[in-house]
N, C-alpha and C positions, 0 to 999 in steps of 0.2 A: 471501419469498421465497429460495428456496437459490439460491446461484451455486457454478459449478462453475468452476475455473480453468483454467488453459492452465500446463502445468510449463513452467519457463522454459527447457528445453533445447527445447522445441517452438517457442516466442517465438524463439529464436535461430536454429533451422532455418528457418524461414518468414520471416526477416529476411534471412538468409545466401541464400536463395535468389532474392528479391525482389531482391536488390543483384545478384546474377550475372545476373539475367533482365533487369535493365536497364544492364548493360555496367558496373557498378562505381559505388562510391559516389558518386561526383562525379554520373553519370548520374542516378543514386536520387533525388540530394538535388535536380537541377535538374526532373526528372520530377516532383514531390512537392513541391516547396517549403518544404522542410527544411532547416536550416543542416547545412551536412557535418558538424559539428563534433559536434553533437547526437547524427547518425545512428555515426559515430564511436565516441564514449562508450556508446550503447546496445547497439552490434555486440561491446565491449571489458567490458562488464560493470560500467562504471563510473557510467553515470548514465543513469536512463529517463525518455525525455521521451515525455509523452504523444501527441505531435505523430507521432513516431517508429510507434508501434505503432499509430494510425490509419490512418497508410498501409497499412498491413496487414490492416484493419477490425476491430483489437483497441482495447482499453479498458485504461489502467493502472489497476489497483486495488490500494488497500494493504490486506492484512490481519495480523490477531495470533492466531500461535499459541497454545492453549490447552496452560499446562504440563503438565495431570493426561492429555492427549490431544493433541499435537503433531501429528497428521493431521488435526487440528480447527482450521480458519481460521475466525477470526470478524472482523466488520467492528468498523471504530472506534466507530459506535454502541451497539454490546454493550459493549464497554470504557466508554465514557462512561457506560450505563445501571448498571452494576456500581460504577463509580465513585461517581456520585449516592445508589445504595442504602447505602455504605459511610459517606459524610457523611452522611445521616440516621440510619445507626445510631450514628454518634459523637455525634448532637446536636447540631455545630454544623460549619461548615467551620475554626476554627480548631483543635478538636481532630481532625478527620481531619489536617490539617496536621502536628502536631505527631507523629502515627501516623507518616505518610509519612517523617516527619524535612525537611521540606522548610517555607518560610517561607509566611504566611499569604497574602502578596501574590502568592508562586508556585504556590499552590493554586490564587485564583481567575485568575490566566491559565490554567493548565491545565484546568480546569474551563469557562472561558470559550472554549476552542480559541486562544489565544493564545501557546501554548507547548505542547511535543509532551506525550505521556504518558508517556514514559521512563520520570520518577522513580515511577509508580504501577503499572507493569505488572506487574512482579512480585509486588508486594503481592496485588496482584487476582486473580493466577492466570495472568498471559497471559506470553509471550514477547517477544522486540522483535519489532517491524515488520518485515512480508516485503514485496516487490512481484510482486506478479503481473499475470498479462492474461488478458483474457478478450475473448471475441468479442464486439463493439458489438451493441446490439439493441435496440429500442425499449423492452423490458421490462425491460432491464437487462446483464447479462452472462452468458453461456453457454459452456460449451465443453469439456476436458477436467480433470478433479481432480488437484490438485497434490500 
């Protein structure tokens, strides 16, 4: 399933239009039952709240750019697949941890999604994560390409 994402500028355009239409942030907050601080944070690009995106019919998703082609964004499951393949090629998680320069327990936490993917991204060929929005549908996410 390929997912197309909405560019952040489009997200802000939709959010600001909805806020103006509601009569301000406070009115938008009351109408949709979303904390005012979360709306201000999303509007200012400080922090994205999925609840704010859902008021616009969108869903927040995390994607990782491929270093070789930064216009290609992949889901975290692709990163985990590549990480697991790397661990298999190293023959053990301990050897892989040494290759990444992290402790064995840290590597275990990364593999089991208790820690972020940050320490392994560059070595696997991915850039830091990006937060994007897409139209929420039953099948997944659809919209404009980022």
